One Martini backbone bead per residue (centre of mass of N, CA, C, O) as a GRO file, in nm:
protein
  465
    1UNK     BB    1  -3.864   9.037   2.237
    2UNK     BB    2  -3.618   8.845   2.072
    3UNK     BB    3  -3.292   8.898   1.947
    4UNK     BB    4  -3.090   8.657   1.936
    5UNK     BB    5  -2.793   8.690   1.990
    6UNK     BB    6  -2.502   8.610   1.905
    7UNK     BB    7  -2.226   8.529   2.093
    8UNK     BB    8  -2.015   8.669   1.880
    9UNK     BB    9  -2.162   8.938   1.937
   10UNK     BB   10  -2.059   9.240   2.013
   11UNK     BB   11  -2.167   9.446   2.288
   12UNK     BB   12  -2.282   9.784   2.354
   13UNK     BB   13  -2.437   9.915   2.583
   14UNK     BB   14  -2.539  10.142   2.757
   15UNK     BB   15  -2.335  10.407   2.855
   16UNK     BB   16  -2.464  10.429   3.149
   17UNK     BB   17  -2.366  10.106   3.207
   18UNK     BB   18  -2.124  10.105   2.991
   19UNK     BB   19  -1.813  10.185   3.121
   20UNK     BB   20  -1.469  10.243   3.089
   21UNK     BB   21  -1.385  10.188   2.802
   22UNK     BB   22  -1.076  10.081   2.656
   23UNK     BB   23  -0.913  10.145   2.347
   24UNK     BB   24  -0.637   9.999   2.229
   25UNK     BB   25  -0.359  10.015   2.081
   26UNK     BB   26  -0.270   9.743   1.853
   27UNK     BB   27  -0.501   9.593   1.779
   28UNK     BB   28  -0.659   9.373   1.624
   29UNK     BB   29  -0.942   9.329   1.436
   30UNK     BB   30  -1.019   9.059   1.623
   31UNK     BB   31  -1.034   9.202   1.863
   32UNK     BB   32  -1.216   9.193   2.198
   33UNK     BB   33  -1.298   9.403   2.403
   34UNK     BB   34  -1.382   9.463   2.729
   35UNK     BB   35  -1.588   9.559   2.966
   36UNK     BB   36  -1.598   9.765   3.215
   37UNK     BB   37  -1.674   9.923   3.475
   38UNK     BB   38  -1.865  10.138   3.601
   39UNK     BB   39  -1.860  10.495   3.525
   40UNK     BB   40  -1.838  10.849   3.481
   41UNK     BB   41  -1.647  10.849   3.214
   42UNK     BB   42  -1.722  10.655   3.009
   43UNK     BB   43  -1.627  10.632   2.696
   44UNK     BB   44  -1.316  10.527   2.532
   45UNK     BB   45  -1.141  10.668   2.256
   46UNK     BB   46  -0.857  10.554   2.065
   47UNK     BB   47  -0.663  10.720   1.843
   48UNK     BB   48  -0.457  10.494   1.643
   49UNK     BB   49  -0.225  10.309   1.555
   50UNK     BB   50  -0.251  10.003   1.352
   51UNK     BB   51  -0.344   9.664   1.279
   52UNK     BB   52  -0.472   9.484   0.990
   53UNK     BB   53  -0.651   9.193   0.909
   54UNK     BB   54  -0.616   9.067   0.564
   55UNK     BB   55  -0.629   8.756   0.514
   56UNK     BB   56  -0.327   8.739   0.678
   57UNK     BB   57  -0.266   9.047   0.626
   58UNK     BB   58  -0.079   9.293   0.772
   59UNK     BB   59  -0.175   9.636   0.813
   60UNK     BB   60  -0.142   9.968   0.822
   61UNK     BB   61  -0.327  10.194   1.041
   62UNK     BB   62  -0.619  10.352   1.158
   63UNK     BB   63  -0.791  10.353   1.488
   64UNK     BB   64  -1.016  10.212   1.758
   65UNK     BB   65  -0.857   9.912   1.782
   66UNK     BB   66  -1.056   9.865   1.535
   67UNK     BB   67  -1.219   9.721   1.231
   68UNK     BB   68  -1.436   9.848   1.324
   69UNK     BB   69  -1.534  10.009   1.563
   70UNK     BB   70  -1.701  10.011   1.832
   71UNK     BB   71  -2.003   9.950   1.938
   72UNK     BB   72  -2.256  10.182   1.999
   73UNK     BB   73  -2.505  10.136   2.265
   74UNK     BB   74  -2.834  10.277   2.320
   75UNK     BB   75  -3.088  10.472   2.452
   76UNK     BB   76  -3.338  10.661   2.429
   77UNK     BB   77  -3.232  10.942   2.633
   78UNK     BB   78  -2.954  10.905   2.663
   79UNK     BB   79  -2.631  10.975   2.774
   80UNK     BB   80  -2.350  11.055   2.593
   81UNK     BB   81  -2.008  10.945   2.682
   82UNK     BB   82  -1.705  11.055   2.511
   83UNK     BB   83  -1.360  10.987   2.514
   84UNK     BB   84  -1.110  11.140   2.332
   85UNK     BB   85  -0.799  10.998   2.226
   86UNK     BB   86  -0.487  11.126   2.089
   87UNK     BB   87  -0.248  10.891   1.915
   88UNK     BB   88  -0.177  11.067   1.685
   89UNK     BB   89   0.020  11.273   1.453
   90UNK     BB   90  -0.268  11.423   1.442
   91UNK     BB   91  -0.541  11.565   1.413
   92UNK     BB   92  -0.880  11.527   1.567
   93UNK     BB   93  -1.217  11.384   1.545
   94UNK     BB   94  -1.580  11.342   1.616
   95UNK     BB   95  -1.854  11.229   1.426
   96UNK     BB   96  -2.226  11.205   1.450
   97UNK     BB   97  -2.384  11.038   1.221
   98UNK     BB   98  -2.732  11.151   1.236
   99UNK     BB   99  -2.710  11.321   1.458
  100UNK     BB  100  -2.837  11.605   1.689
  101UNK     BB  101  -2.641  11.783   1.838
  102UNK     BB  102  -2.494  12.004   1.978
  103UNK     BB  103  -2.276  12.199   1.816
  104UNK     BB  104  -2.016  12.136   2.009
  105UNK     BB  105  -2.059  11.799   1.934
  106UNK     BB  106  -2.004  11.750   1.604
  107UNK     BB  107  -1.686  11.739   1.506
  108UNK     BB  108  -1.587  12.018   1.356
  109UNK     BB  109  -1.317  12.159   1.258
  110UNK     BB  110  -1.343  12.513   1.289
  111UNK     BB  111  -1.668  12.512   1.369
  112UNK     BB  112  -1.740  12.340   1.659
  113UNK     BB  113  -1.422  12.286   1.706
  114UNK     BB  114  -1.133  12.211   1.819
  115UNK     BB  115  -0.886  12.035   1.755
  116UNK     BB  116  -0.736  11.734   1.845
  117UNK     BB  117  -0.441  11.695   1.964
  118UNK     BB  118  -0.168  11.541   2.016
  119UNK     BB  119  -0.223  11.398   2.341
  120UNK     BB  120  -0.515  11.467   2.352
  121UNK     BB  121  -0.857  11.561   2.456
  122UNK     BB  122  -1.223  11.483   2.435
  123UNK     BB  123  -1.561  11.546   2.548
  124UNK     BB  124  -1.855  11.384   2.468
  125UNK     BB  125  -2.188  11.532   2.555
  126UNK     BB  126  -2.519  11.388   2.504
  127UNK     BB  127  -2.830  11.356   2.403
  128UNK     BB  128  -3.039  11.067   2.267
  129UNK     BB  129  -3.367  11.089   2.155
  130UNK     BB  130  -3.314  10.928   1.882
  131UNK     BB  131  -3.373  10.661   1.708
  132UNK     BB  132  -3.111  10.455   1.543
  133UNK     BB  133  -2.888  10.432   1.260
  134UNK     BB  134  -2.548  10.502   1.306
  135UNK     BB  135  -2.240  10.699   1.303
  136UNK     BB  136  -1.881  10.714   1.342
  137UNK     BB  137  -1.626  10.973   1.262
  138UNK     BB  138  -1.385  11.123   1.132
  139UNK     BB  139  -1.328  11.504   1.056
  140UNK     BB  140  -1.028  11.485   0.919
  141UNK     BB  141  -0.997  11.489   0.627
  142UNK     BB  142  -0.907  11.139   0.533
  143UNK     BB  143  -0.961  10.954   0.794
  144UNK     BB  144  -1.205  10.784   0.703
  145UNK     BB  145  -1.015  10.625   0.483
  146UNK     BB  146  -0.957  10.458   0.707
  147UNK     BB  147  -1.042  10.332   1.049
  148UNK     BB  148  -1.224  10.594   1.158
  149UNK     BB  149  -1.485  10.393   1.253
  150UNK     BB  150  -1.842  10.336   1.352
  151UNK     BB  151  -2.112  10.212   1.521
  152UNK     BB  152  -2.447  10.359   1.603
  153UNK     BB  153  -2.699  10.262   1.843
  154UNK     BB  154  -3.042  10.364   1.892
  155UNK     BB  155  -3.274  10.254   2.099
  156UNK     BB  156  -3.576  10.203   2.174
  157UNK     BB  157  -3.773  10.172   2.446
  158UNK     BB  158  -3.979  10.048   2.227
  159UNK     BB  159  -4.002   9.768   2.033
  160UNK     BB  160  -4.184   9.699   1.731
  161UNK     BB  161  -4.008   9.501   1.623
  162UNK     BB  162  -3.980   9.161   1.499
  163UNK     BB  163  -3.696   8.958   1.604
  164UNK     BB  164  -3.412   8.729   1.646
  165UNK     BB  165  -3.184   8.887   1.487
  166UNK     BB  166  -2.869   9.091   1.476
  167UNK     BB  167  -2.697   9.306   1.232
  168UNK     BB  168  -2.400   9.490   1.155
  169UNK     BB  169  -2.304   9.660   0.841
  170UNK     BB  170  -1.993   9.774   0.709
  171UNK     BB  171  -1.920   9.965   0.421
  172UNK     BB  172  -1.599   9.960   0.235
  173UNK     BB  173  -1.334  10.132   0.109
  174UNK     BB  174  -0.985  10.012   0.031
  175UNK     BB  175  -0.609  10.125   0.069
  176UNK     BB  176  -0.479  10.110   0.334
  177UNK     BB  177  -0.171   9.946   0.312
  178UNK     BB  178  -0.229   9.900  -0.001
  179UNK     BB  179  -0.106   9.775  -0.298
  180UNK     BB  180  -0.253   9.798  -0.596
  181UNK     BB  181  -0.046   9.635  -0.771
  182UNK     BB  182  -0.075   9.371  -0.576
  183UNK     BB  183  -0.424   9.390  -0.608
  184UNK     BB  184  -0.513   9.310  -0.876
  185UNK     BB  185  -0.844   9.193  -0.839
  186UNK     BB  186  -0.865   9.210  -0.535
  187UNK     BB  187  -1.198   9.203  -0.471
  188UNK     BB  188  -1.300   9.210  -0.751
  189UNK     BB  189  -1.438   9.192  -1.025
  190UNK     BB  190  -1.435   8.960  -1.231
  191UNK     BB  191  -1.265   8.929  -1.531
  192UNK     BB  192  -1.521   8.780  -1.675
  193UNK     BB  193  -1.652   9.046  -1.593
  194UNK     BB  194  -1.823   9.310  -1.649
  195UNK     BB  195  -1.867   9.604  -1.576
  196UNK     BB  196  -2.088   9.803  -1.495
  197UNK     BB  197  -2.282   9.983  -1.728
  198UNK     BB  198  -2.382  10.217  -1.522
  199UNK     BB  199  -2.200  10.492  -1.510
  200UNK     BB  200  -2.420  10.700  -1.403
  201UNK     BB  201  -2.392  10.561  -1.097
  202UNK     BB  202  -2.149  10.691  -1.014
  203UNK     BB  203  -1.971  10.832  -0.718
  204UNK     BB  204  -1.674  10.766  -0.827
  205UNK     BB  205  -1.309  10.753  -0.961
  206UNK     BB  206  -1.147  10.572  -0.772
  207UNK     BB  207  -0.904  10.342  -0.674
  208UNK     BB  208  -0.999  10.032  -0.508
  209UNK     BB  209  -0.876   9.721  -0.410
  210UNK     BB  210  -1.101   9.720  -0.174
  211UNK     BB  211  -1.381   9.556  -0.018
  212UNK     BB  212  -1.548   9.595   0.294
  213UNK     BB  213  -1.693   9.384   0.557
  214UNK     BB  214  -1.625   9.450   0.860
  215UNK     BB  215  -1.304   9.447   0.782
  216UNK     BB  216  -1.351   9.233   0.539
  217UNK     BB  217  -1.260   9.041   0.297
  218UNK     BB  218  -1.363   8.803   0.071
  219UNK     BB  219  -1.158   8.576   0.189
  220UNK     BB  220  -1.276   8.686   0.497
  221UNK     BB  221  -1.573   8.649   0.588
  222UNK     BB  222  -1.847   8.727   0.730
  223UNK     BB  223  -2.063   8.545   0.957
  224UNK     BB  224  -2.417   8.482   0.946
  225UNK     BB  225  -2.618   8.350   1.182
  226UNK     BB  226  -2.890   8.115   1.128
  227UNK     BB  227  -3.228   8.003   1.136
  228UNK     BB  228  -3.482   7.844   1.052
  229UNK     BB  229  -3.730   8.109   1.064
  230UNK     BB  230  -3.586   8.352   1.094
  231UNK     BB  231  -3.567   8.695   1.190
  232UNK     BB  232  -3.361   8.950   1.043
  233UNK     BB  233  -3.163   9.224   1.140
  234UNK     BB  234  -3.030   9.482   0.929
  235UNK     BB  235  -2.755   9.713   0.948
  236UNK     BB  236  -2.680   9.919   0.674
  237UNK     BB  237  -2.354  10.075   0.606
  238UNK     BB  238  -2.205  10.361   0.442
  239UNK     BB  239  -1.842  10.445   0.493
  240UNK     BB  240  -1.737  10.543   0.243
  241UNK     BB  241  -1.552  10.774   0.037
  242UNK     BB  242  -1.621  10.671  -0.305
  243UNK     BB  243  -1.868  10.448  -0.266
  244UNK     BB  244  -2.123  10.297  -0.409
  245UNK     BB  245  -2.381  10.054  -0.326
  246UNK     BB  246  -2.474   9.713  -0.374
  247UNK     BB  247  -2.725   9.508  -0.198
  248UNK     BB  248  -2.738   9.143  -0.140
  249UNK     BB  249  -2.919   8.820  -0.109
  250UNK     BB  250  -2.912   8.513  -0.174
  251UNK     BB  251  -3.241   8.385  -0.162
  252UNK     BB  252  -3.327   8.686  -0.061
  253UNK     BB  253  -3.522   8.930   0.084
  254UNK     BB  254  -3.592   9.285   0.148
  255UNK     BB  255  -3.721   9.470   0.431
  256UNK     BB  256  -3.787   9.792   0.460
  257UNK     BB  257  -3.789  10.010   0.771
  258UNK     BB  258  -3.525  10.198   0.730
  259UNK     BB  259  -3.382  10.533   0.685
  260UNK     BB  260  -3.142  10.669   0.858
  261UNK     BB  261  -3.322  10.542   1.115
  262UNK     BB  262  -3.598  10.601   0.984
  263UNK     BB  263  -3.923  10.527   0.959
  264UNK     BB  264  -4.097  10.305   0.733
  265UNK     BB  265  -4.279  10.167   0.520
  266UNK     BB  266  -4.291   9.866   0.413
  267UNK     BB  267  -4.041   9.734   0.174
  268UNK     BB  268  -3.995   9.497  -0.083
  269UNK     BB  269  -3.675   9.378  -0.200
  270UNK     BB  270  -3.366   9.281  -0.355
  271UNK     BB  271  -3.214   9.565  -0.321
  272UNK     BB  272  -2.954   9.804  -0.252
  273UNK     BB  273  -2.881  10.161  -0.251
  274UNK     BB  274  -2.573  10.321  -0.132
  275UNK     BB  275  -2.468  10.597  -0.026
  276UNK     BB  276  -2.265  10.787   0.125
  277UNK     BB  277  -2.400  10.768   0.462
  278UNK     BB  278  -2.602  10.555   0.424
  279UNK     BB  279  -2.896  10.382   0.569
  280UNK     BB  280  -3.031  10.043   0.628
  281UNK     BB  281  -3.317   9.875   0.740
  282UNK     BB  282  -3.365   9.515   0.750
  283UNK     BB  283  -3.564   9.234   0.676
  284UNK     BB  284  -3.495   8.873   0.709
  285UNK     BB  285  -3.606   8.571   0.589
  286UNK     BB  286  -3.526   8.239   0.690
  287UNK     BB  287  -3.656   8.031   0.431
  288UNK     BB  288  -3.450   7.832   0.430
  289UNK     BB  289  -3.321   7.507   0.516
  290UNK     BB  290  -3.020   7.600   0.432
  291UNK     BB  291  -2.697   7.691   0.419
  292UNK     BB  292  -2.495   7.909   0.206
  293UNK     BB  293  -2.506   8.271   0.152
  294UNK     BB  294  -2.466   8.539  -0.043
  295UNK     BB  295  -2.331   8.860   0.044
  296UNK     BB  296  -2.356   9.125  -0.174
  297UNK     BB  297  -2.099   9.379  -0.276
  298UNK     BB  298  -2.135   9.644  -0.511
  299UNK     BB  299  -2.007   9.858  -0.710
  300UNK     BB  300  -2.097  10.158  -0.853
  301UNK     BB  301  -1.976  10.197  -1.188
  302UNK     BB  302  -1.757   9.976  -1.095
  303UNK     BB  303  -1.515   9.808  -0.978
  304UNK     BB  304  -1.617   9.591  -0.708
  305UNK     BB  305  -1.588   9.362  -0.415
  306UNK     BB  306  -1.803   9.220  -0.163
  307UNK     BB  307  -1.852   9.014   0.147
  308UNK     BB  308  -2.070   8.780   0.294
  309UNK     BB  309  -2.223   8.520   0.511
  310UNK     BB  310  -2.514   8.318   0.512
  311UNK     BB  311  -2.566   8.088   0.785
  312UNK     BB  312  -2.699   7.795   0.869
  313UNK     BB  313  -2.759   7.627   1.126
  314UNK     BB  314  -2.609   7.307   1.064
  315UNK     BB  315  -2.421   7.403   0.788
  316UNK     BB  316  -2.102   7.367   0.812
  317UNK     BB  317  -2.061   7.159   0.561
  318UNK     BB  318  -2.129   7.375   0.380
  319UNK     BB  319  -2.044   7.527   0.106
  320UNK     BB  320  -1.921   7.810   0.038
  321UNK     BB  321  -1.918   8.060  -0.144
  322UNK     BB  322  -1.755   8.197  -0.367
  323UNK     BB  323  -1.619   8.502  -0.368
  324UNK     BB  324  -1.744   8.582  -0.680
  325UNK     BB  325  -2.031   8.526  -0.623
  326UNK     BB  326  -2.330   8.649  -0.779
  327UNK     BB  327  -2.618   8.781  -0.703
  328UNK     BB  328  -2.907   8.824  -0.882
  329UNK     BB  329  -3.043   9.045  -0.692
  330UNK     BB  330  -2.868   9.293  -0.786
  331UNK     BB  331  -3.081   9.321  -1.049
  332UNK     BB  332  -3.312   9.410  -0.892
  333UNK     BB  333  -3.514   9.559  -0.683
  334UNK     BB  334  -3.531   9.897  -0.586
  335UNK     BB  335  -3.552  10.152  -0.380
  336UNK     BB  336  -3.738  10.447  -0.362
  337UNK     BB  337  -3.813  10.747  -0.235
  338UNK     BB  338  -4.115  10.751  -0.326
  339UNK     BB  339  -4.179  10.463  -0.154
  340UNK     BB  340  -4.074  10.601   0.112
  341UNK     BB  341  -4.278  10.610   0.386
  342UNK     BB  342  -4.325  10.794   0.643
  343UNK     BB  343  -4.404  10.731   0.990
  344UNK     BB  344  -4.243  11.020   1.091
  345UNK     BB  345  -4.306  11.303   1.017
  346UNK     BB  346  -4.249  11.612   1.003
  347UNK     BB  347  -4.347  11.915   1.177
  348UNK     BB  348  -4.454  12.100   0.942
  349UNK     BB  349  -4.549  12.382   0.847
  350UNK     BB  350  -4.776  12.533   0.694
  351UNK     BB  351  -4.708  12.603   0.382
  352UNK     BB  352  -4.461  12.793   0.301
  353UNK     BB  353  -4.152  12.847   0.312
  354UNK     BB  354  -3.925  13.078   0.457
  355UNK     BB  355  -3.683  12.927   0.298
  356UNK     BB  356  -3.494  12.926  -0.019
  357UNK     BB  357  -3.284  12.682  -0.198
  358UNK     BB  358  -3.108  12.682  -0.517
  359UNK     BB  359  -2.881  12.415  -0.601
  360UNK     BB  360  -2.594  12.356  -0.781
  361UNK     BB  361  -2.433  12.055  -0.885
  362UNK     BB  362  -2.083  12.110  -0.977
  363UNK     BB  363  -1.880  11.889  -0.941
  364UNK     BB  364  -1.734  12.057  -0.643
  365UNK     BB  365  -2.000  12.235  -0.628
  366UNK     BB  366  -2.216  12.474  -0.451
  367UNK     BB  367  -2.358  12.715  -0.610
  368UNK     BB  368  -2.063  12.794  -0.741
  369UNK     BB  369  -1.912  12.700  -0.469
  370UNK     BB  370  -1.613  12.687  -0.257
  371UNK     BB  371  -1.471  12.565   0.009
  372UNK     BB  372  -1.419  12.850   0.202
  373UNK     BB  373  -1.528  13.027  -0.062
  374UNK     BB  374  -1.829  13.045   0.089
  375UNK     BB  375  -2.140  13.117   0.140
  376UNK     BB  376  -2.359  13.121   0.360
  377UNK     BB  377  -2.667  12.968   0.484
  378UNK     BB  378  -2.921  13.134   0.601
  379UNK     BB  379  -3.094  13.099   0.917
  380UNK     BB  380  -3.380  13.077   1.134
  381UNK     BB  381  -3.523  13.019   1.409
  382UNK     BB  382  -3.817  12.822   1.315
  383UNK     BB  383  -3.774  12.757   1.031
  384UNK     BB  384  -3.870  12.671   0.707
  385UNK     BB  385  -3.653  12.481   0.497
  386UNK     BB  386  -3.549  12.485   0.145
  387UNK     BB  387  -3.383  12.233  -0.060
  388UNK     BB  388  -3.252  12.244  -0.394
  389UNK     BB  389  -3.103  11.990  -0.604
  390UNK     BB  390  -2.891  12.021  -0.902
  391UNK     BB  391  -2.736  11.776  -1.107
  392UNK     BB  392  -2.468  11.835  -1.356
  393UNK     BB  393  -2.303  11.598  -1.308
  394UNK     BB  394  -2.139  11.264  -1.345
  395UNK     BB  395  -2.208  11.237  -1.036
  396UNK     BB  396  -2.316  11.114  -0.760
  397UNK     BB  397  -2.463  11.290  -0.464
  398UNK     BB  398  -2.418  11.264  -0.122
  399UNK     BB  399  -2.614  11.458   0.095
  400UNK     BB  400  -2.515  11.622   0.405
  401UNK     BB  401  -2.674  11.712   0.717
  402UNK     BB  402  -2.605  11.868   0.995
  403UNK     BB  403  -2.813  11.863   1.294
  404UNK     BB  404  -3.039  11.721   1.100
  405UNK     BB  405  -3.356  11.652   0.981
  406UNK     BB  406  -3.519  11.551   0.675
  407UNK     BB  407  -3.766  11.598   0.410
  408UNK     BB  408  -3.846  11.433   0.141
  409UNK     BB  409  -3.984  11.535  -0.159
  410UNK     BB  410  -4.286  11.382  -0.268
  411UNK     BB  411  -4.582  11.295  -0.413
  412UNK     BB  412  -4.701  11.174  -0.139
  413UNK     BB  413  -4.599  11.366   0.119
  414UNK     BB  414  -4.411  11.102   0.259
  415UNK     BB  415  -4.127  11.124   0.274
  416UNK     BB  416  -3.831  11.064   0.384
  417UNK     BB  417  -3.640  11.066   0.672
  418UNK     BB  418  -3.321  11.235   0.674
  419UNK     BB  419  -2.944  11.310   0.630
  420UNK     BB  420  -2.903  11.147   0.350
  421UNK     BB  421  -2.889  11.230  -0.006
  422UNK     BB  422  -2.923  11.118  -0.337
  423UNK     BB  423  -2.807  11.272  -0.637
  424UNK     BB  424  -2.843  11.244  -0.947
  425UNK     BB  425  -2.706  11.245  -1.237
  426UNK     BB  426  -2.766  11.436  -1.502
  427UNK     BB  427  -3.033  11.611  -1.363
  428UNK     BB  428  -3.085  11.564  -1.081
  429UNK     BB  429  -3.360  11.599  -0.833
  430UNK     BB  430  -3.367  11.732  -0.491
  431UNK     BB  431  -3.600  11.781  -0.217
  432UNK     BB  432  -3.590  11.954   0.106
  433UNK     BB  433  -3.706  11.974   0.447
  434UNK     BB  434  -3.646  12.187   0.741
  435UNK     BB  435  -3.593  12.254   1.084
  436UNK     BB  436  -3.482  12.536   1.268
  437UNK     BB  437  -3.369  12.387   1.592
  438UNK     BB  438  -3.024  12.409   1.573
  439UNK     BB  439  -2.804  12.608   1.665
  440UNK     BB  440  -2.557  12.719   1.426
  441UNK     BB  441  -2.291  12.571   1.256
  442UNK     BB  442  -2.344  12.375   0.950
  443UNK     BB  443  -2.284  12.115   0.759
  444UNK     BB  444  -2.298  12.097   0.392
  445UNK     BB  445  -2.232  11.787   0.211
  446UNK     BB  446  -2.045  11.577   0.045
  447UNK     BB  447  -1.979  11.219   0.111
  448UNK     BB  448  -1.753  11.258  -0.069
  449UNK     BB  449  -1.441  11.312   0.052
  450UNK     BB  450  -1.307  11.429  -0.197
  451UNK     BB  451  -1.516  11.647  -0.251
  452UNK     BB  452  -1.498  11.784   0.022
  453UNK     BB  453  -1.189  11.853   0.002
  454UNK     BB  454  -1.261  12.026  -0.274
  455UNK     BB  455  -1.535  12.205  -0.156
  456UNK     BB  456  -1.821  12.040  -0.107
  457UNK     BB  457  -1.927  12.306   0.080
  458UNK     BB  458  -2.159  12.428   0.325
  459UNK     BB  459  -2.301  12.670   0.544
  460UNK     BB  460  -2.531  12.655   0.802
  461UNK     BB  461  -2.657  12.968   0.933
  462UNK     BB  462  -2.746  13.119   1.216
  463UNK     BB  463  -2.978  13.390   1.246
  464UNK     BB  464  -3.140  13.659   1.281
  465UNK     BB  465  -3.471  13.741   1.196
   0.00000   0.00000   0.00000
């Protein structure tokens, strides 16, 4: 298979062979650091103040030298070595969202490690046995809501999918360094258009003046180059703090192949709905003869608009879609968890689970409790554990379990294997099972970071059987 990567797409190959890369503070968002020579030191991420170019306006923020941070890419079975250097004025850590590292490498301050203090560093080192589309981000306070995040791709040793080009797209809500009063309507749903009517689909309630796709506002969109006849793989990731997204491409359909990096039977849809922390891999056939096509990103349940542009090579003279042009596909068919059939289900023991938790999600509480004044959820190594979540609140909650993958229980018996699952508002129920095979204390929380900071967290704690 030829991945046919565009020359403009910066890649970080396996960290065992591309090492010693230092991301310096103060780079603009469009800077592209080069890889240094191989060394035993691994990759170095420097978390530091920086400036981000938003369509010609530079604003202050924090990041790993650029926003999003550099793509980390390696092969399944490789050992990832990342040295975090803290050049921020406060503590920080890095969490490897969707991976299941040893507990001490999970990056949760006060739970799995001491926070990395200003001027200090910490080396994360662990094997990455499972392929998939993952993310990394800071896990201290609301640092994720700035620019401290990036994509992490673990490729399989043998790729089964056939495609010609590949792009990773990180979707984010943004207000850092931006005065909302100065940006009323900037990057938002056009004033002539009513906000989405389905308020029940809202994931959060805060005002964000911008939605970014790969660190770019609608006025300065990322351009995805394709050729007629190409098959393109997109890794679409929601790294926002407070916003669920709907994603679609005008004139093209999306064939879902993975959710949260785990393979599913192919399902072709018009659009995706992504809760915070969720990822989808899709294949897109470039079946048009040319032109430039809107890649639309709409906030669920409130105003908010972002975009990229899919441009056919040789169509440079074609006028790009106007910033606010909305693909009709956004109103089309969405994938449901029920129809996402896992191609690699978890090897769950037969019979009933060893331990069951029935948890009500109410406001920003899990099971009527708020962290840190919340009882741990004990499990024992080797157990099959079942969590059922019943959402009585008015917001959808994307629930994320650290250190494990779980299987969503659906009527098919082959529900998707995930690490983040969205529970619908006003009575939605989702159940999943996981195997307790990774000892330690692990966060289970809503990936709305405002909800998490308000205490919507429980600890899954391993105890003796």
